[in-house]
N, C-alpha and C positions, 0 to 999 in steps of 0.2 A: 621392395618386392619381397614377398615371403619365400621361404625355401621351397615350399610346395609349388608355388607359381613358377619359380625358376626351373624346377625339375620338369614341370609340364611343358614349359616353353622349349627346354632342351630336347624333350621327347618329340615335340612337334616338328623339330628340324631334322629328325633322323628318318631315313628311308626305311620302310618295313616291307618285307616280302608279302604279297597278297595272302598266302595261306595262313600267315600268322598275324596279319594286321588286326583282325577282329579281336583276338585274344589280348593283344597288346592294348588296344583301345579300351577294352573292358578293365584291364589293370589300371590304366590311367584314370578311369572313372572311380575305381576303388580308392586310389590315392587322393583324388580330389575330395571324395566324401569323407575318408577317414582322417586325412592329414597325418603328419609325422607325430609319433608319440612324444609326450612331454612327461615331466616328473609328476604331473597330476594323474597320469595313468598308473594304476597299481603295479603293473608288471614292469614299469620303468621308473619306479619311485626313486631309485638311487643312481640312475644313469641319465645324464643329460646329453643332448646331441649337439652341443655348441661347437664341437670340433669340426662338424660338417660345414659350418659357416665360412671357414677360411679356405676350403678346398674347391678346386674347379670341378664342375659337375660332369663335364665331358672332356675327352682328350682334345687338345688343340695342337698336338705335335705327333709325328709318326713314331711308331715303336722303334726302340733301339735294336740294333742287330744283336742277337744272342747266339753264341756258339756253344758247342758241346763242352768246350773248356770252361766257358762261363758258368754253365750249369754245374759242372763239377766243383768249381771254385766256391760257389755259394751253397754247396751241400745238397744238391738235388739227389734224391735216392735213385739208384739204378741197380739193375740185376739182369743178367743174361736170361734168366728163367722167367722174367716177368714182362707182361705187356706194359709199356709206359706211354702215357698220353700227356703231352706237354702243351700248355696253353700260355701264350705270351700276351699279356694285357687283355686277357679274356678271350683270345682267339686261338683256335687250334693251329699248331705248327707241326705238320707231318714230318718235316725234315729232322726235327729234334726228337720225334717220337719213335717208338718201336712198334710198328703197326703192320709188319709183313704178314702176320697171321693172327688176325683178331679172333678171339674166342667166339664160338657160335653164340648168337644172341646179343653180341655187343656191337653197337654202332656209335659213331661220333656225329653229332649234328652241329651245324653252324647256322647263324642267322641268315646267311645268304642262300640257304637251301630250303626246299619245301620240306617241312618237318611235320611230324604228327602233332596235331593241335593239342593233344592231351599233354604234351610236354609243357605247355604254357597254361595248363589248367591250374586254378588256384589251389594251393595246399593249406592256406590259412587266410582268414579275413583280416589281414593287417597290412600296414604300409610297406614294410620291407619285402614281403612277398610280392606285393604289387610292383614295387620298384624293380625287383629282380625280373619279373615278367616283362616289364616295359623295356628294359635295357639289355637283357641277357643276349650274348652273342654266340653262345654255344654251350656244349656240355656233352655228357654221355647218356646213352639210353641202353641200359643193360636189362635183358629179358632172358633169364636162363630157363630152359625147359625143365620139366620134372626129372629129378634124379641126376641132373648134371652138376658136376663139381669142378670148379676151376682149380687146376693143379697148383697154381702160383698166385700170389696176390696181384691185383690190378692196381697200378700206380697212376695217380693223377698229380702232375706237378704244375703249379701255376706260378708264373713269374711276372712281376710288375716292373716295367721299365720307364714309365712316364707318368706325369700327372693326369688326373681325370678319373674316370670310373672304370671298373673291371667287374663283370658280372657273369657268373656261370650258373647253369641250371641242369641238374642231373635227375634221372629217373631210374630206379632199380627195382626190378620185380624178379623174385625167385620162386620157381614152381615147386611143387611138392617134393620135398627131400633134397632140393638143390642147395649148394653151399658155395660161398664166395668170401674172399677177403678183399677189402678196398682200403687203400692208403692214399690220403690226400695231403699234399704238402704245399704250403703257401710261402713263397719266397719273394725276394726283391733284389734287383741289381743295386750295387752301390751308387750313391749320389742320385737316387731317384727322389724327386720332390714329393710332397704330400699327395695322396690319392685316397680314394675310397673303393672298397671291394666288398662284393656280396656273393654269397653262394647259397643256393637252396637245393636240397636233395630230398626227394620223396622216395620212400622205401615201402614195398609191399612184400611180405613174406607169407608164402602159402604153408600148408601143413608140413611140419617137420623140417622146414627150410632153416638155414642158418647163415647169418651174415655177421662178419666182424669188420667194424669200421674204425679206422684210425685217422686222426687229423693232427698234423703238426703245423701250428700257426706261428710263422716267423716273419710277419709283415714288417715294412719299414716303420721306424719310430715316429713318423709324422702321419701315418695312415689311419684310416677308420676301417674296421673290418666287422662285418655282420654275417654270421652263417646260421642257417636253419636246417635242421634235420628232422623230418617228419616220418614216423615209422608206424605201420599197421601190421600187427602180428596175428596170424591164424593159429589153429590148434597145434600145440606142442612145438612151435617154432622157437628159435633161439636167436637173440640179438645182443651183440656186444659192441659198445662204443668206447673209444679211448681218445683222449685229447691232451696235447701239450701246448700251452699258450705262453709265448714269451715276447711276441711282437705287437706292434700297433700302439698308437697313442690312445685310441679307444677301440676296444674289441668287445664283441658280444657273441657268445656261443649259445645257441638255443637247440634243445632236443626235446621233442614231444613224442611219446610212445603210447600207442593205443593197443592194449592187449584185448583183442576183440573176440578171443576164443579161449577155451580151457587149456590149461597146461603150458602156458607160455612162460618163457624165462628171459629176463632182461638184466644185463649188467652194464652199468655206466661208470666210467672212471675218468677223472680229469685232473690235471695239474696245471696251475698258472703260476708263473714266476714273474713278478712285476717290480719295476724299479723306476726311479726318476719320477715323472708325473703321470705315468701310465694309469689307465683305468681299464680294468678287465671285469667283465660281467659274464657269469655262467648261469643260465636259466634252464632248468630241467622240469619236465612234468611226465609222470607215468600214470596212466589210467588203467587200473585193474577192473575189467568188466565181467569176467567170467571166473569160474572156480579154478582152484589149484594153480594159480599164477604165482610166480616168484620174481622178485627184483632185488638187486643189490646196487646201491649207489654210493660212491666214495669220491669226494672232491677235496683236494688239498690246494692251498695257495700259500705262496711265500711273498710277502709284501715288504718292500724296502723303500727308503727315502720318503717321498710324499705320495707314493702310489696308492691307489684305491681299488680294492677287490670287492666284488659283489657276488653273492651266491643266493639264488632263489631256487629251491627244490620242492616240488610238491608231488606227493603220492596220494592218489585218490583210489580208495577201495569201495567200489560202487555196489549197490544192492545186488545180491546174487553172486558176488565174487567170494564165496566162502572158501575157507582153507587157503587164503592168500598168505604168502610168506614174503614180507618186504622189510628192507632195512635201508636207511639213508643216514650218512654221516658226513659232515663237513668240518675239516680241521684247517686252521689258519695260523700261520707263523708270522709275527710282526718283528721286523729287524731294526726298526728305527722309531723314534717317538712320533714322527710325522706320518707314519703309515696308517692306513685306515681300512677297516673291513666292516661290511654290512652283510650279515648272514641270516637267511630266513628258511630253515627247513620246515616243511609243513606236511601234516599227515591228516587226511580225512577218511574216517572209517565208517561205512554204512552197511557192513556185512557182519555175519557171525562167524565164530570159529576161525579167527585169523591170528597170525603171529606177526606183529609189525612193530618197528621201532624207528626213531629218528633222533638226531642230535647234532650239536655243533660245539666247537671249542675254538677259542682264540687265545693265543699265548705267545710268550717269547722263548728264546733259547734257554735251555735248562742251565742255570749257573753252576750247579753241581757237576753236570756233565762236562762243561767247559773247564772247570777246575781239575776234574779227573784227567782230561787229556793234557792239560798244561803240566800237571804233575809228572807226566810220562814223557816230557820233552817235546811235545807237539806245539808248534808255534800257534799263537792265538788265532791268526787269520785262517790257517789251515784247519784248526780245530773247528772254527765256525763253519767253514765250507763242508767239512765232513758231516757235521750234525745236520746242516740243511740238506745235503745230499741224501742222508739217511731218511730224512723226513719225506722227501718227494719220491724216493725210489719205489715205494709200494704201489704207486698209481701211475707209473710211467708206461707209455705204450710199448707193447711187446707182442709180436706174433711168431717169435722164433725165427725171424728173418734177419740175417746178419746185417745187411745194408740198413734196415730200419733201426736196429740197435745202434749202429754207428752214427746214424743221423741224429738220434736222440742224444747220444753222448756229445756230439758236436754242438748241438743246439744249447745244451747246458754248459759245455766247456766255454762257449762264448760269453757266458755269464759268470765264469769262474767256479762252476759247481760240478765239475766232472773230472777231478784230478786223481781220484782214487783208482788204483789198478784193479780193484775188485768191482768197478762199476758194471762192466758187462755181465758178470756173473750175477750181480744183484738184480739186474733188470729181468 
């Protein structure tokens, strides 16, 4: 039996609420037609999905009980000033969340409730969007009115406790001049067997709106993780996305940005630290469709042992997008002979009077820098850690929120890359 047939059979056995049944059935038809991507698909040229074959498609055991102490132990971000929404195995847990006073325009939806059908509208014509629509058990729907600004970041913490699938779907819409910060953290309880997780977030920014989006991905090392972020920007809007990837056996972070009006600004930053046999794929696309748009993209990876990093970044400057200012750079650090990187920065320009650049670099630690540190009495392993830390620091997530800074440091400390006392100031 093919993986697609198995997924469709698993889907057929799930109950679906009537208000959402039609959208989920349409998603199943999309999956049946499209099939799962293979390495023959250009966008998946360097990423195979064989890791899915060994994983159960749906959960066959109840979720483990998670306490507030458990969340703290695995590094869940928390702050008294922030709304925190906790999802356990893809399902909202109000007892672990801080939801006494949800901001205006924010609601949490679950698969067991009548939800707006637009939540399950397709964001892309691909298999993983369809899979997410079929199996999503909940998420957030954030619709900020014009001029509203969230005083503190909105925290979404997802925790996996069992084998099977975990799927979340979010929708974010910011009215004219609205502003928000969104932090999403993916965590796992100890001794959780292999699982697969997906998350799709659609974002629509109105005129002069601003959204800062942060993702910390620290899934289990037997997991498969696929996230998609689809953004549409209106005139003079601002969008920033940052990501730190250290978990999962196979992970793919996708971000597609459509600058559909003049004067938009986009900044994308990501860092992946991979080791063992991990495979991490970062796939970005920015479409400049109107004049005076700007974008900055910087992605860095550290690859050790036999890990494999993939970067595909494409910037399209379409006809009429004059005076676009775009730059994309991907830098990769190889720490062992068996480490592998495939990088494809791409730039397509079909407009006049633009300033655009793109590039990539793959290299090893600087031998002269290692010698310099050793000559000053720094042990070789510590010198190596300091140089790697300095390499990744420039693209690490930071919104000026102390709990976020601490979570980033803890995530890198687990890899032996955050021992410098100056780390907090550097970020």
